[in-house]
Structures are given as C-alpha cells and as structure tokens.
VOKOLVEX-80655 format. One record per residue (C-alpha): residue number from 1; residue in one letter; x, y, z. Coordinates in Angstrom, 1 decimal, padded with zeros to 4 digits. Last residue first. Layout:
<pts>
{pt NUM; a; {X; Y; Z}}
...
</pts>
This chain:
<pts>
{pt 346; q; {170.5; 068.0; 030.6}}
{pt 345; n; {168.0; 069.3; 033.2}}
{pt 344; q; {169.8; 067.8; 036.2}}
{pt 343; e; {173.2; 069.0; 034.9}}
{pt 342; i; {171.9; 072.5; 034.4}}
{pt 341; l; {170.3; 072.5; 037.8}}
{pt 340; e; {173.6; 071.6; 039.4}}
{pt 339; i; {175.4; 074.3; 037.5}}
{pt 338; f; {172.9; 076.9; 038.6}}
{pt 337; r; {173.0; 075.6; 042.2}}
{pt 336; d; {176.8; 076.1; 042.3}}
{pt 335; r; {176.6; 079.6; 040.8}}
{pt 334; l; {173.8; 080.5; 043.2}}
{pt 333; e; {175.7; 079.3; 046.2}}
{pt 332; f; {178.8; 081.1; 045.0}}
{pt 331; a; {177.0; 084.4; 044.8}}
{pt 330; p; {175.0; 084.2; 048.0}}
{pt 329; l; {174.7; 088.0; 048.4}}
{pt 328; g; {176.4; 090.1; 051.1}}
{pt 327; q; {177.5; 092.8; 048.7}}
{pt 326; a; {181.0; 091.2; 048.8}}
{pt 325; a; {179.5; 088.0; 047.4}}
{pt 324; v; {178.6; 090.0; 044.2}}
{pt 323; e; {182.2; 091.2; 043.8}}
{pt 322; e; {183.6; 087.8; 044.6}}
{pt 321; l; {181.5; 086.1; 041.9}}
{pt 320; r; {182.5; 088.7; 039.3}}
{pt 319; q; {186.1; 088.3; 040.2}}
{pt 318; e; {185.9; 084.5; 040.0}}
{pt 317; n; {184.3; 084.6; 036.6}}
{pt 316; i; {186.9; 087.1; 035.4}}
{pt 315; p; {189.7; 084.9; 036.8}}
{pt 314; e; {188.3; 081.9; 034.8}}
{pt 313; l; {188.5; 083.8; 031.5}}
{pt 312; l; {192.2; 083.5; 030.8}}
{pt 311; t; {192.5; 079.9; 031.8}}
{pt 310; s; {189.3; 079.1; 029.9}}
{pt 309; w; {190.8; 080.6; 026.7}}
{pt 308; r; {194.0; 078.6; 026.9}}
{pt 307; e; {192.0; 075.4; 027.7}}
{pt 306; a; {190.0; 076.0; 024.5}}
{pt 305; e; {193.3; 076.1; 022.6}}
{pt 304; e; {194.5; 072.8; 024.0}}
{pt 303; e; {191.2; 071.1; 023.3}}
{pt 302; s; {191.3; 072.4; 019.8}}
{pt 301; l; {188.8; 075.2; 019.0}}
{pt 300; t; {185.9; 074.3; 016.8}}
{pt 299; l; {185.0; 076.6; 013.8}}
{pt 298; q; {181.5; 077.0; 012.3}}
{pt 297; e; {181.5; 078.1; 008.7}}
{pt 296; l; {179.1; 080.5; 007.0}}
{pt 295; d; {178.7; 080.0; 003.2}}
{pt 294; h; {176.3; 082.9; 002.9}}
{pt 293; n; {173.0; 081.3; 001.7}}
{pt 292; e; {173.4; 077.6; 002.6}}
{pt 291; a; {175.6; 078.1; 005.7}}
{pt 290; a; {173.5; 081.1; 006.9}}
{pt 289; w; {170.2; 079.2; 006.4}}
{pt 288; t; {171.5; 076.1; 008.2}}
{pt 287; l; {172.8; 078.2; 011.1}}
{pt 286; s; {169.5; 080.1; 011.3}}
{pt 285; e; {167.4; 077.0; 011.3}}
{pt 284; q; {169.6; 075.5; 014.1}}
{pt 283; i; {169.2; 078.7; 016.0}}
{pt 282; h; {165.4; 078.6; 015.6}}
{pt 281; e; {165.3; 075.1; 017.2}}
{pt 280; d; {167.3; 076.3; 020.2}}
{pt 279; l; {165.3; 079.5; 020.4}}
{pt 278; y; {161.9; 077.7; 020.4}}
{pt 277; k; {163.2; 075.3; 023.0}}
{pt 276; g; {164.4; 078.1; 025.3}}
{pt 275; a; {161.1; 080.1; 025.0}}
{pt 274; y; {159.0; 077.0; 025.5}}
{pt 273; s; {160.9; 075.8; 028.6}}
{pt 272; a; {160.6; 079.1; 030.4}}
{pt 271; m; {157.0; 079.4; 029.1}}
{pt 270; e; {156.1; 076.1; 030.7}}
{pt 269; a; {157.7; 077.0; 034.0}}
{pt 268; g; {155.6; 080.1; 034.4}}
{pt 267; l; {152.4; 079.0; 032.7}}
{pt 266; a; {151.0; 077.3; 035.8}}
{pt 265; d; {151.6; 080.5; 037.8}}
{pt 264; i; {149.6; 082.5; 035.2}}
{pt 263; e; {146.8; 080.0; 035.4}}
{pt 262; q; {146.7; 080.1; 039.2}}
{pt 261; q; {146.7; 083.9; 039.2}}
{pt 260; v; {143.7; 083.9; 036.8}}
{pt 259; n; {141.7; 081.5; 039.1}}
{pt 258; e; {142.5; 083.6; 042.1}}
{pt 257; p; {141.1; 086.8; 040.6}}
{pt 256; l; {143.6; 089.5; 039.9}}
{pt 255; a; {144.0; 092.4; 042.3}}
{pt 254; d; {147.1; 091.1; 044.0}}
{pt 253; w; {148.8; 090.9; 040.6}}
{pt 252; r; {148.0; 094.5; 039.7}}
{pt 251; q; {149.5; 095.5; 043.1}}
{pt 250; q; {152.6; 093.5; 042.4}}
{pt 249; n; {153.2; 095.0; 039.0}}
{pt 248; m; {154.2; 092.1; 036.9}}
{pt 247; v; {157.6; 090.8; 035.8}}
{pt 246; a; {159.0; 089.0; 032.8}}
{pt 245; v; {162.7; 088.2; 033.3}}
{pt 244; f; {165.3; 087.7; 030.6}}
{pt 243; v; {168.8; 086.5; 031.3}}
{pt 242; v; {171.4; 087.0; 028.5}}
{pt 241; n; {174.4; 084.9; 027.7}}
{pt 240; t; {178.2; 085.1; 028.3}}
{pt 239; l; {180.8; 083.2; 026.3}}
{pt 238; p; {180.5; 079.7; 024.9}}
{pt 237; y; {183.4; 078.7; 022.5}}
{pt 236; d; {182.5; 077.5; 019.0}}
{pt 235; t; {184.1; 080.2; 016.9}}
{pt 234; i; {181.6; 081.4; 014.3}}
{pt 233; y; {182.8; 082.4; 010.8}}
{pt 232; s; {181.8; 084.3; 007.7}}
{pt 231; v; {180.4; 087.6; 008.9}}
{pt 230; n; {178.8; 090.4; 006.9}}
{pt 229; r; {175.8; 088.9; 005.2}}
{pt 228; a; {175.3; 086.5; 008.1}}
{pt 227; y; {174.3; 089.5; 010.1}}
{pt 226; q; {170.8; 089.4; 008.6}}
{pt 225; l; {169.1; 090.4; 011.8}}
{pt 224; d; {166.9; 087.4; 012.1}}
{pt 223; m; {169.2; 085.2; 010.1}}
{pt 222; l; {172.6; 085.5; 011.7}}
{pt 221; t; {170.9; 086.9; 014.8}}
{pt 220; e; {169.8; 083.4; 015.7}}
{pt 219; r; {173.4; 082.7; 016.7}}
{pt 218; s; {173.5; 084.5; 020.0}}
{pt 217; g; {176.0; 087.3; 020.3}}
{pt 216; v; {179.6; 088.5; 020.3}}
{pt 215; y; {180.4; 090.6; 017.3}}
{pt 214; g; {182.7; 090.8; 014.3}}
{pt 213; n; {185.4; 092.9; 012.6}}
{pt 212; v; {184.0; 096.3; 013.7}}
{pt 211; i; {183.9; 099.5; 011.8}}
{pt 210; g; {183.9; 097.5; 008.5}}
{pt 209; a; {181.0; 099.5; 007.1}}
{pt 208; q; {178.8; 096.4; 006.8}}
{pt 207; l; {179.7; 095.3; 010.3}}
{pt 206; a; {179.1; 098.8; 011.8}}
{pt 205; e; {175.8; 099.0; 009.9}}
{pt 204; g; {174.5; 095.8; 011.3}}
{pt 203; t; {175.7; 096.6; 014.8}}
{pt 202; e; {174.0; 099.9; 015.3}}
{pt 201; s; {170.5; 098.5; 016.0}}
{pt 200; q; {172.0; 096.0; 018.4}}
{pt 199; t; {173.5; 098.8; 020.4}}
{pt 198; l; {177.3; 099.2; 020.2}}
{pt 197; g; {180.1; 098.9; 022.7}}
{pt 196; v; {183.3; 098.0; 021.0}}
{pt 195; p; {185.6; 095.4; 022.7}}
{pt 194; v; {189.2; 095.2; 021.2}}
{pt 193; g; {190.3; 091.5; 021.2}}
{pt 192; g; {193.1; 090.0; 023.2}}
{pt 191; l; {191.2; 087.2; 025.0}}
{pt 190; a; {191.0; 089.3; 028.2}}
{pt 189; q; {189.5; 092.2; 026.2}}
{pt 188; v; {186.8; 090.0; 024.8}}
{pt 187; v; {185.8; 088.8; 028.3}}
{pt 186; a; {186.1; 092.3; 029.9}}
{pt 185; t; {183.6; 093.7; 027.5}}
{pt 184; s; {181.4; 090.6; 027.4}}
{pt 183; d; {178.9; 091.6; 030.1}}
{pt 182; g; {178.1; 094.9; 028.3}}
{pt 181; p; {177.1; 093.4; 025.0}}
{pt 180; v; {180.0; 093.3; 022.6}}
{pt 179; r; {181.0; 094.5; 019.1}}
{pt 178; i; {184.4; 093.1; 018.3}}
{pt 177; e; {187.5; 095.1; 017.0}}
{pt 176; q; {190.3; 092.6; 016.2}}
{pt 175; g; {193.6; 093.4; 017.9}}
{pt 174; e; {194.5; 089.8; 018.7}}
{pt 173; l; {191.7; 087.4; 017.7}}
{pt 172; d; {193.8; 085.2; 015.4}}
{pt 171; e; {196.6; 085.0; 018.1}}
{pt 170; l; {194.1; 083.8; 020.6}}
{pt 169; s; {193.4; 080.8; 018.4}}
{pt 168; t; {190.8; 079.5; 016.0}}
{pt 167; v; {189.4; 082.8; 014.7}}
{pt 166; a; {188.6; 082.8; 011.0}}
{pt 165; e; {188.1; 086.3; 009.5}}
{pt 164; q; {184.8; 088.1; 009.2}}
{pt 163; t; {183.8; 087.2; 012.8}}
{pt 162; h; {181.1; 085.8; 015.0}}
{pt 161; l; {182.2; 085.0; 018.5}}
{pt 160; y; {179.5; 083.2; 020.4}}
{pt 159; g; {177.1; 084.3; 023.1}}
{pt 158; p; {175.6; 081.6; 025.3}}
{pt 157; e; {172.0; 080.7; 024.5}}
{pt 156; s; {169.4; 083.2; 025.4}}
{pt 155; t; {167.8; 082.9; 028.7}}
{pt 154; f; {164.4; 082.4; 030.4}}
{pt 153; a; {162.1; 083.8; 033.0}}
{pt 152; t; {158.4; 083.7; 033.8}}
{pt 151; i; {155.6; 085.8; 035.4}}
{pt 150; v; {157.7; 087.1; 038.3}}
{pt 149; k; {155.6; 089.2; 040.7}}
{pt 148; f; {157.5; 092.3; 041.5}}
{pt 147; d; {158.7; 094.5; 044.4}}
{pt 146; e; {160.9; 091.8; 045.9}}
{pt 145; l; {162.7; 091.1; 042.6}}
{pt 144; g; {166.3; 092.3; 043.4}}
{pt 143; l; {167.5; 088.7; 043.4}}
{pt 142; t; {168.4; 088.6; 047.2}}
{pt 141; e; {165.0; 090.2; 047.9}}
{pt 140; a; {163.2; 087.5; 046.0}}
{pt 139; p; {164.6; 084.7; 048.2}}
{pt 138; f; {166.2; 082.0; 046.0}}
{pt 137; e; {164.3; 078.9; 045.1}}
{pt 136; k; {161.7; 080.1; 042.6}}
{pt 135; i; {164.1; 082.4; 040.8}}
{pt 134; l; {166.7; 079.7; 040.7}}
{pt 133; e; {164.1; 077.3; 039.1}}
{pt 132; y; {163.4; 079.8; 036.4}}
{pt 131; v; {167.2; 080.1; 035.7}}
{pt 130; a; {167.6; 076.4; 035.4}}
{pt 129; q; {164.6; 076.0; 033.0}}
{pt 128; s; {166.1; 078.7; 030.8}}
{pt 127; a; {169.6; 077.2; 030.9}}
{pt 126; t; {168.3; 073.9; 029.7}}
{pt 125; q; {166.1; 075.4; 027.0}}
{pt 124; s; {168.8; 077.8; 025.8}}
{pt 123; n; {171.6; 075.3; 025.3}}
{pt 122; v; {174.5; 074.8; 027.7}}
{pt 121; d; {178.3; 075.0; 027.5}}
{pt 120; i; {179.2; 077.2; 030.5}}
{pt 119; g; {182.5; 078.8; 029.6}}
{pt 118; t; {181.7; 082.3; 030.7}}
{pt 117; l; {179.7; 083.7; 033.7}}
{pt 116; n; {177.7; 086.7; 032.8}}
{pt 115; g; {174.2; 085.3; 032.4}}
{pt 114; a; {173.4; 083.3; 035.6}}
{pt 113; l; {175.5; 085.9; 037.4}}
{pt 112; n; {172.8; 088.4; 036.5}}
{pt 111; l; {170.6; 087.0; 039.2}}
{pt 110; l; {173.0; 088.1; 041.9}}
{pt 109; p; {173.7; 091.6; 040.6}}
{pt 108; f; {170.1; 092.5; 039.7}}
{pt 107; r; {169.7; 096.2; 040.2}}
{pt 106; g; {173.4; 097.1; 039.6}}
{pt 105; p; {173.3; 095.0; 036.4}}
{pt 104; e; {170.5; 097.0; 034.8}}
{pt 103; y; {170.6; 096.1; 031.1}}
{pt 102; s; {172.1; 092.7; 032.1}}
{pt 101; t; {168.8; 091.8; 033.7}}
{pt 100; a; {167.2; 091.6; 030.3}}
{pt 99; s; {163.6; 092.9; 029.9}}
{pt 98; l; {160.0; 091.8; 029.9}}
{pt 97; g; {157.3; 094.1; 031.4}}
{pt 96; i; {153.8; 093.4; 032.7}}
{pt 95; d; {151.1; 095.7; 033.9}}
{pt 94; a; {152.6; 098.6; 031.9}}
{pt 93; v; {152.8; 102.3; 032.9}}
{pt 92; g; {151.9; 101.2; 036.4}}
{pt 91; n; {154.9; 102.8; 038.2}}
{pt 90; l; {156.5; 099.5; 039.1}}
{pt 89; v; {156.1; 098.3; 035.5}}
{pt 88; g; {157.7; 101.5; 034.2}}
{pt 87; d; {160.5; 101.2; 036.7}}
{pt 86; f; {161.3; 097.7; 035.4}}
{pt 85; m; {161.1; 098.7; 031.7}}
{pt 84; n; {162.8; 102.2; 031.9}}
{pt 83; a; {166.0; 101.8; 030.0}}
{pt 82; a; {164.9; 098.7; 028.0}}
{pt 81; t; {162.1; 100.7; 026.5}}
{pt 80; l; {158.5; 101.0; 027.5}}
{pt 79; l; {155.3; 101.4; 025.5}}
{pt 78; t; {156.4; 101.1; 021.8}}
{pt 77; g; {159.8; 099.7; 022.8}}
{pt 76; g; {159.7; 097.1; 020.0}}
{pt 75; p; {157.0; 095.0; 021.5}}
{pt 74; f; {153.7; 096.2; 023.0}}
{pt 73; t; {151.3; 093.4; 023.7}}
{pt 72; n; {147.7; 093.9; 024.8}}
{pt 71; i; {146.7; 090.8; 026.8}}
{pt 70; n; {143.1; 089.8; 027.2}}
{pt 69; v; {142.0; 087.8; 030.2}}
{pt 68; q; {138.5; 086.2; 030.6}}
{pt 67; g; {138.7; 084.6; 027.1}}
{pt 66; d; {138.2; 081.1; 028.4}}
{pt 65; t; {140.9; 081.6; 031.1}}
{pt 64; r; {143.1; 079.0; 029.5}}
{pt 63; e; {142.6; 080.4; 026.0}}
{pt 62; n; {143.5; 084.0; 027.0}}
{pt 61; l; {146.5; 082.8; 029.0}}
{pt 60; e; {147.8; 080.7; 026.1}}
{pt 59; k; {147.4; 083.6; 023.6}}
{pt 58; a; {149.3; 086.0; 025.8}}
{pt 57; w; {152.0; 083.5; 026.6}}
{pt 56; h; {152.5; 082.8; 022.8}}
{pt 55; e; {152.7; 086.5; 022.1}}
{pt 54; m; {155.3; 087.1; 024.8}}
{pt 53; q; {157.4; 084.0; 023.7}}
{pt 52; v; {157.6; 085.4; 020.2}}
{pt 51; a; {158.7; 088.7; 021.7}}
{pt 50; p; {161.5; 086.9; 023.6}}
{pt 49; f; {162.5; 085.1; 020.4}}
{pt 48; t; {162.9; 088.3; 018.3}}
{pt 47; q; {160.4; 088.8; 015.4}}
{pt 46; s; {158.3; 091.3; 017.4}}
{pt 45; p; {161.1; 093.8; 017.8}}
{pt 44; a; {162.9; 094.4; 021.1}}
{pt 43; f; {161.9; 096.5; 024.1}}
{pt 42; f; {159.0; 094.5; 025.6}}
{pt 41; a; {155.7; 095.6; 027.1}}
{pt 40; y; {152.6; 093.6; 028.3}}
{pt 39; s; {149.4; 095.4; 029.0}}
{pt 38; l; {146.6; 093.6; 030.8}}
{pt 37; n; {142.8; 093.6; 030.1}}
{pt 36; i; {140.5; 091.7; 032.4}}
{pt 35; n; {136.9; 090.9; 031.7}}
{pt 34; d; {135.4; 089.9; 035.0}}
{pt 33; a; {134.0; 093.3; 035.8}}
{pt 32; l; {132.5; 093.5; 032.3}}
{pt 31; v; {130.7; 090.2; 032.9}}
{pt 30; s; {129.4; 091.4; 036.3}}
{pt 29; t; {128.2; 094.7; 034.8}}
{pt 28; s; {126.3; 092.9; 032.1}}
{pt 27; l; {124.7; 090.7; 034.7}}
{pt 26; l; {123.8; 093.7; 036.8}}
{pt 25; v; {122.3; 095.5; 033.8}}
{pt 24; g; {120.4; 092.4; 032.8}}
{pt 23; a; {119.0; 092.0; 036.3}}
{pt 22; c; {118.0; 095.7; 036.3}}
{pt 21; v; {116.2; 095.2; 033.0}}
{pt 20; a; {114.4; 092.1; 034.2}}
{pt 19; s; {113.4; 093.9; 037.4}}
{pt 18; l; {112.0; 096.8; 035.4}}
{pt 17; r; {110.0; 094.5; 033.2}}
{pt 16; t; {108.5; 092.7; 036.3}}
{pt 15; l; {107.8; 096.1; 037.9}}
{pt 14; r; {106.0; 097.3; 034.8}}
{pt 13; r; {104.0; 094.0; 034.7}}
{pt 12; t; {103.0; 094.3; 038.3}}
{pt 11; t; {101.9; 097.9; 037.9}}
{pt 10; d; {099.8; 097.0; 034.9}}
{pt 9; l; {098.1; 094.2; 036.9}}
{pt 8; r; {097.4; 096.5; 039.9}}
{pt 7; l; {095.9; 099.1; 037.6}}
{pt 6; k; {093.7; 096.6; 035.9}}
{pt 5; k; {092.5; 095.3; 039.2}}
{pt 4; q; {091.6; 098.8; 040.3}}
{pt 3; s; {089.9; 099.6; 037.0}}
{pt 2; t; {087.7; 096.6; 037.5}}
{pt 1; m; {087.9; 093.7; 035.0}}
</pts>
C-alpha cells in the first residue's frame, strides 16, 4: 500500500469515528432535551388526601409518558405555602401548585361558591367531578384562572360539626366554641355557636386543652390528625366544603411537547374522580377506626331540626350568591349548574 493510500484510509477512519462521536452527542442531547422535570408544590402534609392525589398524578404521568416526564413533589409547604401558592406558580417558583380557593376568596369569588354554600348533601367524588366540569365549562376569566393552566380540581366532602358534647339541636350548640375554616365563620355564628379561627396545626392542641369544644371539618381528620381522641360526636348536617385546584404556569405549559399536554389533559377528569373516591373510602375507614378506638358516635338531626338549621343558613347562601353576582359574575348560574351536575353524577 502506498503512503498516499494509507493516509487517505487513516483519514477516512478518523472521520468515521468523529462522525460516530458527533452522532452520539447529538442523540444524547436529544434524549436530554426530551427529559422533562416538573416541580409540584402543596401546602399540607403528605398523608392528607390532596397530597396522596398529587403523588398518584405524578406516578401516572411518568408512566404514561414512558418516563419522559419526572415530577418532583413538594408537600407540606416545603416549596410554597398556602399564602403564596398561586403567585408562586405565576412567578415560576414551582411549575405546578395545588391549593384551596378558600384561602384566597377575593381571588376566586365565583369558583369558591362551589365550596362555601351550605346544606348540599354530596360526597367528595360526586362534588369533585362536578367542580372539574364547572371549570371546563365556565370562562377562565370569570373563575380567576385566566393566567393558569388547570391540571385538575376536586373537593373535600362537606364539613361536619365534630364536638365533645352531643349536638342534636340548636340549643345544644348555643355558646359552644367551635374551630372553623374561614367559610364556616358566619355559618357557626348563625347556628348559635362561637366561631374560633385556628389553623389546622393549632386545632389539635386547642381541642386537647379545652380551648374549643369542637370543630367543623371533613371526617378523615378524625384518624389522620387524631382528632377522635378529643371529640366524641359528629352531627350529620353538611356545612361548607373546600375546593382544591391544581394549576400550572401557563408559559411552562406552552413549552411542553404536545404528547405531554395530551396526557396531562387526559388525567384531569380522572384525577378529580380519583381524589374524591379516595377520600370517600378513607372517610369510611376513619369513621370505623374512630368508633372502634374512641367510641365516636354519629348523630342524625330530626327532619324538623334539620329544617330549623336550613332556615337559618339559607340567607347566608343567598347573601354569598348576591355578593358575587354584584361583581358582575354568574353566581346563580354557577350554583344552578353545580346542583345539576351533582344530580347527574349521583
């Protein structure tokens, strides 16, 4: 072989190896570019039902995208708290955030009606499906969601009155100090109780110390937060509930590949139903546990007594509807459609 031929052969081999290296680098870069990492924040602890939903959603999306999307979850306020969740998502602190609309009622006056109307006897799965449908049907700007991509939405069950002494009448509740979430303040007051505003983290100690005589809340707290140690009765009358919405930074959403967007959209209604169903089943587990371990009793109001409660609370419902309608928002339309969707889903 001549020296010129050998030189050409060596050069060809070097170019071939260089091409292979470049191709490998390009392929590696492409794979890395397709690997998507999203942060997902929530304010409450990991054992709470919204956080369970969050972890399930993250797992499902990862599997449905064949590992293309990885979700880093931050429950317990480790990335964003309830006070700054929605603004934190807008500012890019987290890609996705999950929070309760009742924590920012001025921001979501229309959507929050699905949580702060009393007397609606509905379980969490049915209410969750109805709320998700409302969000799909009503214009985003009327709901305060125009700056976000909604990932999913769901609700708690209605809040119930949990007390240390039996309450089967208005007279029984008169003067009792009851821990309430914000939307239940006027409700408890109208029924003759004394509403006390406490955070969830303060409630357990307040019950134990006798600072409050009971609380309004969803019944899974009996077991999850061990409140059954300090209350003995639940009065079976549905008060307000909590609407949760998971939102994504719109710019982050727009940057996602179409296949990922499709999978997230497909999960929206599924997760609304999943979260509600999980909570309903968990509540039954909690009630059984509380009865067996702490002799908790569930009390049913007579029809006459329930009517007395409804008569006192209906003006509060009407006032809330009128206040939202006065802002130029379709309050009564949303209420009517919410009830219609509940009846359809039931």
